[in-house]
C-alpha positions, 0 to 999 in steps of 0.5 A: 707441294714439297717434293716428296720421294717416289715409290720404286718398285723392283721385282722378279716373279714366277709365272706359270703361264709362260705363253704370257712371257713368250712375246710382248703383245699381250703385256703391251695391250695391258700396259697400254690400258694401265697407262690410260687408266691412271691418266700417265704420259707415255714419252716413248717405248720400245718393246722387243721379242727375242728368238725363240721366246721372251721379251723386254719392254721399257716405257718412258713415262713423264713420271718415270718408268715401267720396265719388264723382262721375261724369261719364259724358259724359266717361267720368270718376270722381272719388272720395275715400276717408278713414278716420281712425286715431283707433282703429285704424289704418286705412290698409290699409283705405283702400287696399282701399277705393280698389282695390276701387272701381278694380276695380269700375269697371274704371278707369284712374287719371288723377290720385291724390293721397295725403295723411296727415291 
């Protein structure tokens, strides 16, 4: 298969259930299930809760990455999902991960950019 650029989705979301943005525990569980469901390879991860609330998460995948950063005081979540297409066409999986996270957070998309790279 010749190299095809992968799908990269970057978005700012509005989340009304700010309890989901306060700490990473529930988001981590969701992401772990997503990674397993799509047979992706987690190479390492960093999750950090901020005080008094909010979190950041960066998951390094052999296929690339997922990152989240929350601001519960503003009801905002920034998300970045990218999977390369080096060995497989992962565009549908990238879109599914994004959609699953939007669904999990019951979020409204404020701003979304998609890049093929």
